[in-house]
N, C-alpha and C positions, 0 to 999 in steps of 0.2 A: 632820591634816586639819581638826580642829575649830578649831584656832588660826587657820588660814587663813580658814575660814568665819566665824569671829568677827570678824576684821579686815574682811572684805568686808561683813559685816552692819552695820558702823557706817554704811555709806552707805544702808542701807535705811530706809524710813520717811519720814515727813514732816519737812521742815525748818522749816515754818511751820504754825501752827495753822489750823484750818478755821473760817470764820465771817466775819462782816462786818468785823471788825478783826483781820486776821491778824497774829500776832506770831511771833517765832522760838520754837521749842520750848525752846531754852536760856533765853530770858528768862522764859517761863512757868513752867518747872520750877525755876528759880532754883538754890538750893543742892542740890536733888535731881537736877539734870540729869545730872551725871557718873555717879551711882549708877544711875539709870534707863537711861542710855545703855550702861553696861557690862552691865547685866542684859539689855537688849535684844540686844546683840551676842552674848552667850553663848547665850541661848535661841533666837534666830533662827538662829544658826550651827548649833545642834543640829537645829532644825526643817529647815533646808536640807539637812543631811546625810541626814535621813530621805527627803526628796524625791529627792535625787540617787541614793540607793540604790534607791529604788522605781523610778526611771526607768532604772536600769542604768548610770548615768553614773559611779557609784562601785561597786566590787565588794568592796572591803575597806576597813576592817574591817566586820564585820557591824553591823547596827543595835543589836543587844544589846550588842556590845562598845563601841559609841559611848556608850550609856546608862550602862554600868558605869564606863567611864573618866571620863565627865562627872561622875558622882556622886563618884568618888574625887578628881578634880581640884578639885571644889568645896571640899573640906576644905583643899586647898593654898591656895586663894584666900582662904578665911576666916581663915587664920593671919595675914594682913596686918591683920586687925582690922576692926571695923565703922565705924571712922572713915576708912576708905579706900574709894574707890568700888568697886573689884573685890570686896573683902570683903563690904561691905554688899549689893552687887548679888547676890552668891552667896547670902547669907542670905535675901534676898527669894525667889530662885528655889527654894532647897531647901524653905523653908517652904511656898511655894505648891504645889510638886509633892507634898510630904508631905500637905498638906490635900486634894489631889485624889486621893491614893492611889497616885500613880506611884512614889513612894519610900515605903519602910516602915522603921520602927524597931522592933526587938524589944527590949523593956525587959529581958527576962530575960537574953538573950545579949549585949545592948548592941551589936547589929550592925545597920547600915543595909543595905538591899537594894533592888533595883529590881523593881517589879511590872510585868513586861513586858506585861501585859494593859491596864494603865491609863496607863502613862507617856507613850505617844504622844499621847493625847488631852490630858493635862496640859500637855505641851510646846506643843501646838497652841494650847490655850486661853491660856496665858501669853503666847505670842508675839502673839496677837491682842490681848490686853488691853493689853500694853505699847505696841504700835503704835497702837492706838486712843487710849490716854492721851496719847501724844505729839501726836496730831492734834487732840485736843480742847483 
């Protein structure tokens, strides 16, 4: 489901910047466009999953399962490396959500986990920041 929402999310957001001299988002972000676009699609897809579950339009998997699967699949994407848009986009997302407390890393056990109390707000914040960045 997240993959489908990821693909749909590519169409979300502005295609032109806001202001007196609008430019395409692609031309403004230049070499960072693909990375930001992939990060946007990932995080917006996850944000959309939460909304669909909240509205009862999706009933499975649970939101907690979405978050755990999202974290696990992030490591799959990172294996492509940070020189590839999907890999670097995932690095941006993981680091942001870690900083917001939505993901946690235990140094002792060397295990990542999802903080279910904080992750929804972190996802919402990152979705907003990326969409706003594309419009500015």
